[in-house]
Structure formats: structure tokens, C-alpha cells
N, C-alpha and C positions, 0 to 999 in steps of 0.2 A: 807836248801839248802846249800851244801858245797861250799866253795870258795877256790880258789888256790892262793889267794893273801897273800903275806908275806912281812913284812917290811924289806927293805934292806938298810935303811939309806936315806940320802937326795938324791933328784933327781938331777943328774948332768945337768948343762946347759952350753951352749957355752958362753964364754966371749969374743971371737974374732969377734963377729958380730958387724956391724955398726948400729947405730940408724938411721932408715930411716926418722925419724921426726926431726933430729938434725937441729936446726936453724929455725924451723917452729914455728911461733907464731900465736895465734888466731887473726883474724881480724873481729871485730864486725861491721865494716862499710860495711855490705853486699851490700847495695843498692847504696852506693856512696853519696857524699855530695849534688849532684844535685837533687836527689830524695828527700832528707831530706828538701832541700830548697823549692821544689815544695809542699811538704806536709805542710810546715809552711805557705806558701802563701795561700794554700787552707783553712787551719785552720783560718787564718786571714780573708779571704773572708767570711767564715761561720760566724765569729763574726760580721762582717760588715752587712751581711744579717739579722742576728738575731737582731742586734741593729736597723736596719731599720724597721723590722716588729714590734719591741717593740715600736718605736716612732710612727709608723702608728696606732698601737692599742691605745696608749695613746691619740693621736689626735682624733681618732674616739670616744673614750670614753668621752673626754672633749666636743666634738661637740654634741654627743647624750645627754649628761647630760645637756648641756646648752639649748638644744631645748626641753628637757623634754620627750624624746622618750625612754621609759623604755625598750622596746624590743631591741633597738639598744644598750643601755647601757649594757645589758646582753651579747650581741654578742661581743661588744668591750672588755668587761672584760674577756671573754673567749679567745679572741685573745691575750690580754696582758698576761694572764696566760700561754698560749702556748709559747709565745715568751720568757717569763721568764724561763720556763722549758728548752727551747732550749739553752739559755745563760748558765744556770746552768749545762747542759750536756756538753757544750763546755768547761766550766771551769773545770769540773771534768774529762774530757777526758784524760789528762796526768796521773792523779792518777789511772784511770781505766787501761790504757795501761801499766803503771808501775806494777800494781798488777798482771795483766795477765802475763807479762814477768817474774815476780818473781815466780809466781806459776808454770808456765810452765818450768822454769829453775830448779825447785826442783823435777820435775816428772822424 
């Protein structure tokens, strides 16, 4: 396939144009500080709820063990494990969000 392209040197460009983005800087505070505060409060409330469920599970476990109810001990242990997983997830949440932001920023 023949081409009619020839090299004629560097491509000229205009130097008298103004930069339309002059003085613009990125603002990573997209949602505002109020939303960040609300998210922090919700995260704290989730920690409080997980701690309450954990305490409830431990109390149920102790009561069932004291009364010798094997079935209830198993159920209470399951609740304790679920509450511990919830607490671990809440603790890991900032690292997970940071990882997602880092990975999505490189795409």
C-alpha cells in the first residue's frame, strides 16, 4: 500500500496560546469535610455495635458454660466468632480502602 507521507521536519505549534488550566490545582476533598466526619462517626458506631455484639456473645458463652448447656455454648461461640470477624473487618477497612484507591489510581 503506497503512502504519500513525507518527513518535513518538526511539526510547528503555536506558542502564543494561553494555558486554560493555569492556576488550577487538583482538589482531593471531593466530598467535603462534613461527609468525611459523617463517615468517621458511622465507622465509630459500627465499632461500638461490634463491641456490643462481642460482649453479648461472651456473656452468653459464660452463662451457657456455667449452666452446662452444650448447645448454647456452641451458639454463643459462633456469635463471638462472628463479632470478632466484624471487628477485624472494621480494623482492616482503612487498609482495604487505601489498597483500592492505590490500585484504581494506577489504572
